[in-house]
C-alpha positions, 0 to 999 in steps of 0.5 A, a space after each residue: 155658270 156661263 150662259 148656254 142656249 139649248 135648242 129644245 125644238 127645231 130652231 126654238 132655243 131655251 135661254 137660261 138666265 138667273 133671277 134678275 132676268 127670267 128665262 126666255 125663248 127665241 125662235 131663230 128664223 128670218 122673222 124671229 119670235 120671242 117668248 118673254 125678254 128679260 129685265 130692262 135694266 139688263 137689256 144690253 146683256 139680253 140683246 147680246 145673247 139674242 144677236 149671238 144666236 144669229 137673230 136680227 132684232 130689227 126683223 122680230 115678228 112676234 113677242 109672246 109674254 107669259 105675264 107683265 112682271 118686270 123680268 119678263 118684258 124688259 126688251 119689249 119696248 126696245 124690240 118693238 121700236 126697232 121691228 114694229 113687231 106684234 106683241 101677244 099676251 093675256 087680256 088682263 096684261 094688255 089692259 095694264 099696258 094700254 091703261 099704263 097701269 104700273 101697279 097691277 104688274 108690280 112695277 111701282 109697288 116694288 120700284 122696278 124698272 120697266 117700260 110700257 109697250 103696245 100689245 097687239 094680240 090677245 091670248 085667251 085661255 085655251 087658244 093655240 099660238 104658233 111659234 114658227 112651226 111649233 103650236 102651243 096651247 095657252 093656259 091662263 094660270 093666275 095666282 102669282 100674276 093675274 095675267 100669268 099663262 103657261 104654254 104647252 106643246 101637246 105633240 112634244 109634251 113640253 111645258 113652258 111654265 113661266 112662274 107658275 112652276 118651278 122645280 124647287 123654289 116658288 115665286 113671290 106671292 104679293 097678295 097686296 096687289 093680286 088680292 087676298 085670294 091669290 094663294 087659293 087662286 094659284 092652287 087652282 092654277 096648279 090643279 088646272 095643269 096637273 092633268 097634262 102629260 108633261 115630259 120636260 118643263 122649262 120654267 121662268 127661273 131655274 134649269 129645266 126639269 122632267 119630274 113634273 108631278 114632284 115639282 107640283 107636289 112641292 109647290 102645292 105643299 108651300 102654298 098649304 104652308 102659306 095658308 097655314 101660317 101667313 107670316 111665311 108669306 111675309 118672310 118670303 116676300 121680304 127675303 126674296 125682294 131684299 135680294 131682287 132689289 140688290 140685284 137691280 141696283 147691283 149693290 146697296 149702301 149698308 147705312 141707307 138700305 133701311 131708309 130706301 126700303 122705307 120709301 117704297 110701297 111694298 116694304 112698310 106694307 109687307 111688315 104692317 100686313 104680316 108683322 104688326 109694323 115693326 119695320 126696323 126689327 123685321 129688316 134686321 132679322 132679314 139681313 141677318 138671316 141672308 148674311 148668315 146664309 151667304 145670300 148677302 155679303 159685305 163689299 166695303 160699305 155695301 150689300 151685294 148678293 151671291 145670287 146669280 142675276 
């Protein structure tokens, strides 16, 4: 699917990506403002997209981050180096950056590529942040990410939902980092936003959608399923991070992929947490499932994924 930005408010564009890069937003002006900046390993493509919109990245005034996961902040360091821009985010994310903590935002846990940057502004729950002439309310929605926020435009009934709410799928829940209460925390975050009047949702991944309440119900049902059967959390992590790892690397050697995963923190930890430590059988089952569903394909001696990066 070819990339095509959509102007959702005057001068403010929604940029639909895939799953390696989070969707992001750009205010086209003499002093551009960005909301999230994609994945570092795909920065060249992100830069092309932003400049094709007429943005001068040397003049960026502000980046707003919805949280500090790798797919949301990949351009931060490079843009801040060029423009000296401010970067605003939740205080927890700012603390991770200032402390050079690469585990709390998952980078080292999943062996993801990311670069620290200098936070300059804090976004507290209930605060209003301006993207040019457009005012957005900041709503703290931890669960998936402890520093996660959504942005809500009350006059236009637009919600920038980041990874708090997708239309049909659901983001990974990493209880090893976020804590054993993360599922309940995520449910509370969904309840927190459920009373908003929303006509259009622009999520962190996937296309925009307008049936806000149905998406909330699907997400709540998924979380209830996780509560009822914790192994579903484990399988969700394993299958999604298998695919995300291959997207990050573009391809992985079939003969060595298992050994590579065993060198990470996340894979043995997830298997031990949910499946009693039988790493090889869990790996084989996941690969078989993803291959059968045409999510992974063989290309010579490598695994590649059909999921759009």
